C-alpha positions as CSV (number, residue, x, y, z in Angstrom):
1,M,-76.0,-42.8,26.0
2,S,-74.2,-46.0,25.8
3,T,-76.7,-47.4,22.9
4,L,-79.5,-46.4,19.9
5,P,-81.7,-48.8,21.8
6,D,-81.2,-47.4,25.4
7,L,-82.1,-44.0,23.8
8,L,-85.4,-45.1,22.4
9,R,-86.0,-47.0,25.2
10,R,-85.5,-43.5,27.6
11,R,-87.1,-41.3,25.3
12,M,-90.3,-43.5,25.0
13,A,-90.6,-43.2,28.6
14,A,-89.8,-39.3,28.5
15,D,-91.4,-38.2,25.5
16,A,-93.7,-40.5,24.6
17,S,-96.3,-38.4,23.0
18,R,-93.9,-35.8,21.2
19,T,-93.6,-36.3,17.5
20,I,-90.2,-37.4,16.1
21,L,-91.1,-38.8,12.5
22,R,-94.2,-38.0,9.6
23,R,-94.8,-40.1,6.9
24,K,-96.2,-38.3,3.7
25,D,-99.4,-41.0,2.7
26,R,-101.2,-40.1,0.0
27,G,-100.6,-36.2,0.1
28,I,-101.2,-36.0,4.0
29,W,-98.0,-35.8,6.4
30,K,-98.7,-38.4,9.3
31,P,-96.8,-38.0,12.3
32,M,-95.3,-40.9,14.7
33,D,-94.5,-40.0,18.3
34,W,-91.8,-41.3,20.1
35,G,-94.1,-44.3,21.8
36,E,-95.4,-45.5,18.9
37,L,-91.9,-46.1,17.4
38,G,-91.1,-47.9,20.5
39,T,-94.1,-49.8,20.6
40,R,-93.2,-51.0,17.2
41,V,-89.5,-51.6,17.6
42,C,-90.3,-53.4,20.9
43,S,-93.4,-55.5,18.7
44,L,-90.4,-56.2,16.3
45,V,-87.9,-57.8,19.0
46,R,-90.5,-60.1,20.1
47,A,-90.9,-61.1,16.7
48,M,-87.9,-62.0,16.4
49,Q,-86.6,-63.5,19.5
50,V,-89.8,-66.1,18.3
51,D,-87.8,-66.3,15.2
52,G,-84.8,-67.2,16.9
53,F,-83.1,-64.2,15.8
54,G,-80.8,-62.7,19.1
55,R,-77.2,-61.8,20.0
56,G,-74.5,-62.1,17.2
57,T,-76.8,-62.8,14.3
58,T,-76.8,-60.6,11.5
59,G,-80.2,-59.1,9.9
60,A,-80.4,-57.4,6.5
61,I,-82.9,-54.9,5.1
62,L,-83.3,-54.6,1.4
63,A,-85.5,-52.2,1.3
64,D,-86.4,-48.3,0.1
65,T,-86.3,-45.4,2.5
66,H,-89.0,-45.2,5.1
67,P,-90.0,-45.4,8.7
68,E,-90.1,-49.0,8.5
69,W,-87.0,-49.4,7.7
70,L,-85.9,-47.5,10.9
71,Q,-87.9,-49.5,12.7
72,V,-86.4,-52.7,11.8
73,D,-82.6,-51.1,12.0
74,L,-83.6,-50.5,15.6
75,A,-85.4,-53.5,16.5
76,L,-81.7,-55.4,14.8
77,Q,-80.1,-53.6,17.4
78,S,-82.5,-54.2,20.2
79,A,-82.3,-57.9,20.5
80,G,-78.7,-57.9,20.4
81,G,-78.1,-58.2,16.7
82,V,-75.8,-56.8,13.6
83,S,-78.1,-54.8,11.1
84,A,-77.1,-54.7,7.6
85,G,-78.4,-52.3,5.2
86,L,-78.3,-53.2,1.7
87,S,-78.8,-51.1,-1.2
88,P,-82.4,-51.9,-3.0
89,I,-80.7,-50.9,-6.5
90,A,-78.2,-53.7,-6.3
91,G,-78.1,-56.5,-8.5
92,V,-78.9,-60.1,-7.8
93,D,-74.3,-60.9,-8.1
94,E,-73.9,-57.7,-5.0
95,I,-77.2,-59.0,-3.0
96,T,-75.5,-62.8,-3.2
97,V,-72.1,-62.1,-2.0
98,Q,-73.2,-59.2,0.9
99,L,-75.8,-62.2,1.9
100,R,-73.6,-64.8,2.1
101,D,-70.3,-63.2,3.5
102,S,-72.2,-61.2,6.4
103,G,-74.2,-64.6,7.3
104,A,-77.4,-62.6,7.3
105,R,-80.2,-65.3,9.1
106,L,-83.3,-63.2,8.6
107,L,-83.9,-60.4,5.7
108,F,-86.5,-57.8,5.0
109,A,-87.2,-57.1,1.5
110,E,-89.2,-54.3,0.1
111,N,-91.7,-55.9,-2.3
112,E,-92.2,-58.2,-5.5
113,E,-88.5,-56.7,-7.2
114,Q,-86.6,-57.3,-4.3
115,L,-87.7,-60.7,-2.9
116,D,-86.9,-62.1,-7.1
117,K,-83.3,-60.7,-6.1
118,V,-82.9,-62.4,-3.2
119,L,-84.7,-65.5,-3.7
120,K,-82.5,-66.0,-6.7
121,A,-79.4,-65.5,-4.3
122,R,-81.0,-67.4,-1.6
123,T,-79.4,-71.0,-2.7
124,A,-76.1,-69.6,-2.1
125,C,-76.8,-68.0,1.2
126,P,-77.2,-70.9,3.4
127,A,-77.4,-68.9,7.0
128,L,-80.7,-67.6,5.7
129,C,-83.6,-68.8,6.9
130,R,-85.9,-65.7,7.0
131,I,-87.3,-63.4,4.5
132,V,-90.0,-61.0,5.7
133,I,-91.7,-58.8,3.2
134,F,-93.0,-55.2,3.5
135,D,-95.6,-55.1,0.5
136,M,-97.2,-57.8,-0.9
137,K,-98.5,-56.3,-3.8
138,G,-98.5,-58.9,-6.1
139,L,-97.6,-61.4,-3.7
140,R,-100.8,-62.7,-2.5
141,G,-100.4,-66.5,-3.7
142,L,-96.8,-67.1,-3.1
143,N,-96.9,-69.9,-0.9
144,D,-93.2,-70.3,0.7
145,P,-92.0,-71.7,3.8
146,M,-89.1,-69.4,4.0
147,C,-91.2,-66.2,3.4
148,I,-93.4,-64.0,5.4
149,S,-95.8,-60.7,5.1
150,F,-94.1,-58.1,7.4
151,A,-97.6,-57.5,9.5
152,D,-97.8,-61.1,9.9
153,Y,-94.1,-61.2,11.3
154,V,-94.7,-58.5,13.9
155,R,-98.3,-60.5,15.0
156,S,-96.2,-63.5,15.4
157,G,-94.6,-62.1,18.7
158,A,-97.8,-60.8,19.7
159,D,-98.0,-63.2,22.9
160,A,-94.2,-63.6,23.5
161,P,-93.1,-62.5,26.7
162,D,-92.0,-58.7,26.7
163,T,-88.2,-58.6,27.3
164,W,-86.9,-55.8,25.6
165,D,-85.6,-54.1,28.7
166,A,-83.7,-57.2,29.6
167,T,-81.8,-57.7,26.1
168,I,-81.4,-53.6,25.9
169,N,-80.0,-54.0,29.2
170,A,-77.6,-56.9,28.2
171,L,-76.3,-54.7,25.0
172,D,-72.4,-55.0,25.2
173,P,-71.6,-51.1,23.5
174,D,-68.3,-52.5,22.5
175,T,-70.4,-55.1,20.0
176,P,-70.8,-54.8,16.8
177,A,-74.4,-53.2,15.8
178,A,-74.5,-51.9,12.2
179,L,-72.8,-53.6,9.1
180,I,-72.1,-51.0,6.0
181,Y,-71.1,-51.9,2.8
182,H,-68.4,-49.6,1.7
183,H,-66.9,-49.8,-1.7
184,D,-68.0,-54.0,-1.4
185,R,-65.9,-54.4,1.4
186,P,-68.0,-54.7,4.9
187,V,-67.4,-52.6,7.6
188,Y,-68.9,-53.5,10.9
189,L,-69.7,-51.0,13.8
190,S,-69.9,-50.9,17.3
191,H,-72.5,-49.4,19.5
192,R,-69.8,-47.3,20.9
193,T,-68.5,-46.1,17.7
194,L,-72.0,-45.2,16.7
195,T,-72.8,-43.1,19.6
196,A,-69.3,-41.4,20.0
197,T,-70.0,-40.3,16.3
198,I,-73.3,-38.9,17.3
199,E,-72.0,-37.1,20.4
200,A,-69.0,-35.5,17.8
201,A,-71.6,-34.0,15.6
202,V,-73.6,-32.7,18.5
203,R,-70.7,-30.9,20.1
204,L,-69.7,-29.6,16.4
205,F,-72.7,-28.5,14.3
206,A,-75.4,-27.7,17.5
207,P,-78.5,-29.5,16.2
208,N,-81.1,-29.3,18.3
209,A,-84.8,-30.6,18.9
210,A,-86.3,-27.5,17.5
211,D,-85.2,-28.6,13.8
212,E,-87.1,-30.4,11.0
213,R,-85.2,-32.6,8.1
214,L,-86.6,-33.6,5.4
215,V,-84.8,-37.5,4.4
216,V,-83.2,-37.3,1.2
217,M,-80.5,-39.8,1.2
218,P,-81.2,-43.5,1.1
219,L,-80.8,-45.1,4.7
220,P,-78.2,-47.8,3.8
221,H,-75.9,-44.5,3.0
222,M,-73.5,-44.2,5.8
223,S,-74.4,-40.5,6.2
224,E,-78.2,-40.7,6.3
225,R,-78.0,-43.3,8.5
226,V,-75.7,-42.1,11.0
227,L,-75.6,-38.0,10.6
228,G,-79.3,-38.5,9.7
229,A,-81.7,-41.0,11.4
230,Y,-79.4,-41.9,14.1
231,L,-78.5,-38.1,14.8
232,S,-82.0,-37.1,14.7
233,L,-82.9,-39.6,17.3
234,H,-80.7,-38.4,19.7
235,T,-81.5,-35.1,19.3
236,G,-85.1,-35.2,18.9
237,C,-85.3,-33.4,15.5
238,I,-88.6,-34.6,13.3
239,S,-87.6,-36.9,10.4
240,N,-90.1,-36.3,7.5
241,F,-90.0,-38.9,5.1
242,G,-91.6,-37.7,1.8
243,E,-93.7,-40.5,-0.9
244,S,-91.3,-40.7,-3.5
245,S,-88.0,-38.6,-5.1
246,G,-90.5,-37.4,-7.7
247,T,-92.2,-34.9,-4.8
248,L,-88.9,-33.7,-3.5
249,E,-89.3,-30.4,-4.6
250,E,-93.0,-30.4,-3.3
251,N,-91.6,-32.0,0.0
252,L,-88.8,-29.4,0.3
253,R,-91.8,-26.3,0.3
254,E,-94.2,-28.3,2.9
255,V,-91.6,-29.0,5.7
256,K,-89.3,-26.1,4.9
257,P,-86.3,-27.6,6.6
258,T,-84.2,-26.5,9.2
259,L,-81.7,-29.4,8.6
260,L,-80.4,-31.2,5.2
261,I,-78.5,-33.8,4.3
262,A,-77.8,-34.7,0.6
263,A,-75.4,-35.7,-1.9
264,P,-73.5,-33.3,-4.2
265,S,-76.0,-34.4,-6.8
266,L,-78.9,-32.8,-5.0
267,W,-76.9,-29.6,-4.1
268,K,-76.0,-29.1,-8.0
269,R,-79.7,-29.6,-9.1
270,F,-80.6,-26.9,-6.6
271,H,-78.1,-24.9,-8.3
272,D,-78.6,-25.5,-12.0
273,R,-82.4,-25.3,-11.5
274,I,-81.8,-21.6,-10.4
275,E,-79.3,-20.6,-13.3
276,L,-81.5,-22.6,-15.7
277,A,-84.5,-20.8,-14.5
278,T,-82.1,-17.5,-14.9
279,G,-81.1,-18.0,-18.1
280,A,-84.5,-18.4,-19.2
281,A,-86.1,-15.3,-17.6
282,T,-86.7,-11.8,-18.8
283,R,-83.7,-9.8,-19.1
284,F,-84.5,-7.6,-15.9
285,Q,-85.0,-10.8,-14.1
286,R,-81.6,-12.0,-15.1
287,V,-79.7,-8.6,-14.5
288,M,-81.7,-8.7,-10.8
289,C,-80.5,-12.3,-10.1
290,R,-76.9,-11.5,-11.2
291,F,-76.5,-8.4,-9.0
292,A,-78.1,-10.4,-6.2
293,F,-75.7,-13.0,-6.2
294,A,-73.0,-11.1,-7.4
295,A,-73.6,-8.7,-3.7
296,G,-73.7,-12.3,-1.8
297,A,-70.5,-13.2,-2.8
298,R,-69.2,-10.0,-1.7
299,A,-70.5,-10.3,1.4
300,C,-69.1,-13.9,1.9
301,V,-65.7,-12.4,0.8
302,N,-65.7,-9.7,3.8
303,R,-67.4,-11.9,6.3
304,A,-64.5,-14.7,5.8
305,D,-61.9,-11.7,5.3
306,G,-62.8,-10.1,8.8
307,R,-63.4,-7.0,6.7
308,R,-66.1,-4.5,7.5
309,A,-68.4,-3.8,4.3
310,M,-68.6,-0.3,2.9
311,P,-71.6,1.3,2.7
312,W,-72.3,0.6,-1.0
313,N,-71.8,-2.9,-0.1
314,V,-74.3,-2.4,2.8
315,A,-76.7,-0.8,0.1
316,A,-75.9,-3.6,-2.2
317,A,-77.1,-6.5,0.3
318,W,-80.0,-4.7,1.7
319,L,-80.8,-4.1,-2.4
320,A,-79.9,-8.3,-2.8
321,W,-81.7,-9.9,0.3
322,P,-85.3,-10.0,-1.4
323,V,-84.3,-11.4,-4.6
324,L,-82.1,-13.9,-2.3
325,A,-85.2,-14.8,-0.2
326,N,-87.1,-15.8,-3.4
327,V,-84.6,-17.8,-4.4
328,R,-84.4,-19.8,-0.9
329,R,-87.9,-19.9,-0.9
330,D,-88.8,-21.6,-4.1
331,L,-86.1,-24.3,-3.3
332,G,-88.0,-24.8,0.1
333,L,-84.9,-24.1,1.9
334,S,-86.0,-20.4,3.6
335,R,-85.6,-22.0,6.9
336,L,-82.8,-24.0,6.5
337,R,-79.7,-23.3,8.8
338,L,-77.4,-26.5,8.8
339,G,-77.1,-28.3,5.6
340,F,-74.6,-30.9,4.8
341,I,-72.8,-32.4,1.6
342,A,-72.1,-36.0,2.2
343,G,-71.5,-39.3,0.2
344,G,-68.8,-37.1,-1.9
345,T,-67.8,-33.5,-2.3
346,A,-68.9,-30.6,-4.4
347,T,-67.0,-28.5,-6.3
348,P,-65.8,-25.2,-5.1
349,D,-68.0,-23.1,-7.2
350,I,-71.2,-25.1,-5.9
351,V,-70.2,-24.1,-2.6
352,R,-69.6,-20.7,-3.4
353,W,-73.3,-20.3,-5.2
354,F,-74.6,-21.2,-2.1
355,M,-72.5,-19.1,0.4
356,A,-73.6,-16.2,-1.8
357,L,-77.2,-17.2,-2.3
358,G,-77.2,-16.9,2.0
359,I,-76.6,-21.0,2.9
360,D,-73.5,-22.2,4.0
361,P,-73.6,-25.9,3.0
362,I,-71.0,-28.1,5.3
363,E,-68.8,-30.8,3.3
364,V,-68.6,-33.9,5.5
365,Y,-65.8,-36.3,5.1
366,G,-66.4,-39.2,6.9
367,P,-65.6,-43.2,5.6
368,P,-67.4,-46.0,7.5
369,E,-64.8,-46.7,10.0
370,S,-65.2,-43.5,11.0
371,G,-68.9,-43.9,12.2
372,G,-69.1,-41.5,9.2
373,L,-67.3,-38.4,10.6
374,A,-63.5,-37.5,10.4
375,A,-63.4,-34.1,9.3
376,A,-65.7,-31.4,8.7
377,S,-66.1,-27.3,9.0
378,A,-67.9,-26.0,12.2
379,P,-71.0,-23.5,11.1
380,G,-69.9,-20.5,10.1
381,A,-66.2,-21.7,9.2
382,I,-66.6,-22.5,5.4
383,R,-63.7,-22.6,3.0
384,P,-64.6,-23.8,-0.3
385,G,-62.4,-26.4,-2.0
386,D,-61.7,-28.6,1.5
387,V,-63.8,-30.0,4.1
388,G,-62.4,-28.5,7.1
389,Y,-60.8,-30.3,9.9
390,P,-60.2,-33.4,11.6
391,I,-62.8,-33.7,14.4
392,T,-60.0,-35.0,16.6
393,P,-56.0,-33.8,15.7
394,D,-54.8,-37.4,16.0
395,L,-57.9,-38.9,13.9
396,L,-56.3,-38.7,10.4
397,R,-53.0,-38.0,8.2
398,V,-52.4,-38.0,4.6
399,T,-49.2,-40.2,3.5
400,P,-46.6,-39.2,1.4
401,D,-48.0,-41.0,-1.5
402,G,-51.2,-38.5,-0.8
403,E,-53.2,-41.4,1.0
404,I,-55.8,-40.5,3.7
405,E,-55.2,-42.2,6.7
406,L,-57.2,-43.3,9.7
407,N,-55.5,-43.6,13.0
408,S,-56.8,-47.3,14.2
409,A,-56.2,-46.2,17.9
410,A,-59.2,-43.5,17.6
411,L,-61.2,-45.8,15.6
412,L,-64.0,-48.0,17.9
413,Q,-65.1,-50.8,15.1
414,L,-64.3,-54.1,13.8
415,D,-64.0,-54.3,10.4
416,S,-64.0,-58.1,8.6
417,E,-61.2,-57.1,6.5
418,P,-58.9,-54.9,8.4
419,Q,-56.7,-52.8,6.1
420,S,-54.1,-51.3,8.5
421,N,-50.3,-50.4,8.6
422,G,-49.1,-50.4,12.1
423,T,-51.7,-47.9,14.3
424,W,-52.8,-46.6,10.9
425,R,-55.8,-47.3,8.4
426,R,-55.9,-46.9,4.4
427,T,-58.9,-45.0,3.3
428,G,-58.4,-45.8,0.0
429,D,-59.3,-42.0,-0.4
430,A,-56.3,-39.6,-1.8
431,G,-56.2,-35.9,-0.4
432,V,-54.1,-33.3,1.1
433,L,-53.7,-31.6,4.6
434,S,-53.2,-27.8,4.2
435,D,-53.2,-25.5,7.4
436,G,-54.5,-28.3,9.4
437,R,-57.4,-28.7,6.9
438,L,-58.3,-31.7,4.5
439,T,-58.9,-31.3,0.6
440,V,-60.2,-34.6,-0.8
441,L,-59.3,-35.2,-4.3
442,G,-61.0,-38.7,-4.5
443,R,-60.5,-42.3,-4.8
444,A,-56.4,-43.2,-4.9
445,A,-57.5,-45.8,-7.1
446,D,-58.9,-43.9,-9.9
447,T,-55.9,-41.4,-10.0
448,I,-54.9,-41.8,-13.5
449,R,-51.4,-42.3,-14.6
450,L,-50.7,-41.0,-18.0
451,R,-48.1,-42.3,-20.9
452,D,-45.4,-39.6,-19.5
453,G,-46.1,-41.0,-15.9
454,S,-47.8,-37.9,-14.8
455,A,-51.1,-38.5,-12.3
456,V,-54.2,-36.9,-12.9
457,H,-56.8,-36.7,-10.3
458,P,-60.1,-37.2,-12.0
459,E,-62.5,-36.1,-9.3
460,P,-61.8,-32.5,-8.8
461,I,-62.1,-32.1,-13.2
462,E,-65.1,-34.2,-13.0
463,R,-66.6,-31.7,-10.0
464,A,-65.6,-28.8,-11.7
465,L,-67.3,-30.0,-15.6
466,C,-70.5,-30.7,-13.3
467,L,-71.3,-26.9,-12.1
468,S,-72.5,-26.7,-16.2
469,P,-76.2,-27.3,-15.6
470,Y,-75.8,-29.2,-18.8
471,I,-73.8,-32.0,-17.3
472,S,-75.2,-34.4,-15.1
473,D,-72.0,-36.3,-14.5
474,A,-68.5,-36.4,-15.9
475,L,-65.6,-39.5,-16.1
476,V,-62.3,-38.6,-16.5
477,V,-60.3,-41.3,-18.1
478,G,-56.8,-42.0,-19.4
479,D,-55.3,-44.4,-17.7
480,G,-51.6,-45.2,-20.3
481,M,-52.9,-42.7,-22.5
482,S,-50.8,-39.2,-23.7
483,F,-53.6,-37.3,-22.3
484,P,-56.8,-37.5,-20.4
485,G,-60.4,-37.7,-22.1
486,C,-63.7,-37.5,-20.3
487,L,-67.5,-39.4,-20.3
488,L,-69.8,-36.7,-20.0
489,R,-73.4,-37.6,-18.7
490,L,-76.0,-35.2,-19.9
491,A,-78.7,-33.8,-18.2
492,P,-81.7,-34.9,-19.9
493,D,-84.0,-32.2,-19.7
494,A,-81.6,-29.1,-19.3
495,V,-80.2,-30.4,-22.8
496,E,-83.2,-31.1,-24.6
497,G,-84.6,-27.8,-23.2
498,W,-81.7,-25.9,-24.6
499,A,-82.0,-27.7,-27.8
500,H,-86.0,-26.6,-28.4
501,A,-84.7,-22.9,-27.3
502,K,-81.7,-22.9,-29.8
503,R,-83.9,-25.0,-32.4
504,V,-81.6,-28.0,-32.7
505,P,-83.5,-30.4,-34.5
506,F,-83.2,-34.0,-33.1
507,S,-85.1,-37.5,-32.8
508,S,-83.6,-39.1,-30.1
509,F,-81.7,-38.6,-27.3
510,A,-78.9,-40.3,-29.2
511,D,-79.3,-38.1,-32.0
512,L,-78.9,-35.1,-30.0
513,A,-75.9,-36.1,-27.9
514,N,-74.1,-36.5,-30.9
515,A,-75.6,-33.2,-32.5
516,T,-72.7,-30.8,-33.6
517,E,-74.1,-27.8,-31.6
518,L,-74.5,-29.9,-29.0
519,R,-70.8,-30.5,-29.4
520,A,-69.8,-27.0,-29.5
521,L,-71.9,-26.3,-26.6
522,L,-69.8,-28.6,-24.2
523,V,-66.6,-28.0,-25.9
524,T,-66.7,-24.6,-24.0
525,E,-67.6,-26.3,-20.8
526,I,-64.3,-28.2,-20.9
527,N,-62.4,-25.3,-22.1
528,R,-63.9,-23.1,-19.3
529,V,-62.6,-26.1,-16.9
530,N,-59.3,-26.4,-18.6
531,K,-58.4,-22.5,-18.4
532,A,-59.7,-22.8,-15.4
533,A,-57.2,-25.9,-13.9
534,A,-54.3,-24.4,-15.6
535,S,-53.1,-28.2,-16.2
536,A,-50.5,-29.8,-17.9
537,S,-52.5,-32.7,-18.6
538,P,-56.1,-31.2,-19.9
539,I,-58.6,-32.6,-21.5
540,R,-58.3,-33.0,-25.3
541,A,-61.0,-35.3,-26.1
542,F,-64.6,-36.2,-25.1
543,R,-67.9,-38.1,-25.7
544,A,-71.4,-37.7,-24.5
545,I,-73.2,-41.1,-23.4
546,D,-75.9,-41.3,-25.9
547,R,-78.4,-42.7,-24.1
548,P,-80.1,-41.7,-20.6
549,L,-79.0,-43.7,-17.8
550,Q,-82.2,-44.1,-15.0
551,E,-81.9,-45.1,-11.0
552,G,-81.0,-48.6,-10.9
553,D,-78.7,-49.2,-13.8
554,P,-75.3,-51.0,-12.9
555,E,-73.1,-48.2,-14.5
556,L,-74.6,-45.6,-11.5
557,T,-74.2,-45.7,-7.8
558,P,-77.0,-45.4,-4.9
559,L,-76.5,-41.8,-4.8
560,G,-76.7,-41.0,-8.9
561,G,-73.1,-40.9,-9.6
562,L,-71.4,-42.8,-12.0
563,R,-69.3,-45.7,-11.3
564,R,-66.0,-45.8,-12.6
565,V,-65.5,-49.3,-13.4
566,P,-68.9,-50.3,-14.6
567,A,-69.2,-47.3,-16.3
568,M,-66.1,-47.9,-18.6
569,T,-67.0,-51.3,-19.3
570,T,-70.2,-50.0,-20.6
571,F,-69.0,-47.7,-22.6
572,R,-65.9,-48.5,-23.4
573,S,-66.2,-48.5,-27.4
574,L,-67.4,-45.1,-26.7
575,I,-64.1,-44.2,-24.9
576,N,-61.8,-45.8,-27.8
577,V,-63.8,-43.7,-30.8
578,M,-63.0,-40.9,-28.5
579,Y,-59.2,-41.4,-28.3
580,E,-59.2,-42.8,-32.0
581,E,-60.7,-39.2,-33.5
582,A,-58.6,-37.3,-30.5
583,S,-55.4,-36.3,-32.4
584,T,-57.0,-32.4,-32.4
585,P,-58.1,-30.5,-29.5
586,P,-62.0,-30.7,-28.5
587,D,-62.7,-27.1,-30.8
588,R,-61.1,-28.4,-33.5
589,Q,-63.3,-31.6,-33.2
590,L,-66.1,-30.1,-34.4
591,A,-64.7,-30.0,-38.1
592,R,-65.6,-33.8,-38.0
593,S,-68.8,-35.5,-38.6
594,S,-71.2,-36.0,-35.5
595,S,-72.9,-38.8,-37.1
596,D,-70.5,-41.2,-37.0
597,P,-71.6,-44.6,-36.3
598,N,-69.2,-46.1,-34.1
599,G,-70.0,-43.2,-31.5
600,S,-72.7,-45.3,-30.8
601,D,-72.0,-48.1,-27.5
602,D,-75.2,-50.1,-28.5
């Protein structure tokens, strides 16, 4: 396989009637085979050629995750262009910069909401000359010569000559195929890099055509695009596209995927759901669930140490099996054999919990420059707390100051803003190599320097705090301060359910976030993390964000995590109040009034 379009062409010829995609439409899963996928991509390529889109030009996609996204992506590459995936939750300013700097000539927009952003941005994007809209709802009266519906755009190439084979044959594997935006920095990936990454993933993880997966990450994200969609095309794994994120649990139970690639937040969501359900169960059910997970954990330890299980451990595992099987079935993971944690790292306790459940989640580390895969563990060789070995021995190293670097000679990519140091390229990530295995500590720029000069890596602390089902996310702060503090993003359903169960009165989310009883619960969670870390710089102050954050808010990443700089800017007054009142440890702060009007960030 030299390019993805070449793979699609060959599969279209050899396996035309075999299903490769499914889409849920009004509750019904509708299949798409290789023949239909190839025909749709070919039709788009003809329309692009009529429109003047060709080799070396850039097309962008600003849309939700659905099969048309992938079809356009493959068509842009087939036409010899570069496919840029833009996040649909990005604001106008971010979209303006990305469209302008990429020189995008063609843009595919999801709907009226995304079109509004593009129309505001286009005056600053002189290269943009065509906007194609997937969903025309609310746009029937649109009269703009630059805009056209997706259906009309496809029809515009109906009478054009079929040059698909010729354009694919003319593709140079070393030219850019995909454009990824990573921390606001554009990274161009060649056809060769994409195929090399896919082939490395096949060797390491051994996915196959019998696998099925549910698409749960946004396609503009590197991990979903390469290790999800592209890898599935290579292996023949069927990709299932649900209707919306709101039907995720239902979709999982229906599809029963054998392969799942998801962000740490979704794995945490699985964990929290079972932990909360266990806490609300009868005493007998709680005892049986705790027993089953303890037996599963012992089995994992014996397996990791290579020890033979004692007879009583075998008996315990036998008794625990039906309980753990029911949990996996309830989560929709009863058939899962390959689970990937991508787009970030999970707390080791979450990984251990899933291993006890009978699922080995594989953490994947891969900056875009590496094609999305630089280090990972092979199935069955998971070690909670690290992401495993580099894919090749010479691919990465950690500098004396703790930054992960990639070997430029091993990277087949083009980067519009190279950040190299000789033959090594900085990733901006902090990490540690121990016995050849990589531990990722977070972004190097996020490292907190306290007033005494000591360094605090916030991400491991944040991950540990997120083990609590009541904490959706955490943001450790304290640069230039005497000690670190943290902002806590609460899990609304969990804390509201807890408040009702404990009969804690509240009239609004802000009221609950500042309730003395909830603060006591959060203090317990912080003390747990401080004790486990045994750090010289424990968390000594905290505040709960007093309003729910929703998808699309500027404080959140596309994967639902807190964005450090925007969140610190939005909640600066909350941070200031936190430090003003934090001359005492968190447990003594409870004596203070929880109704301080300065605690609100409104």
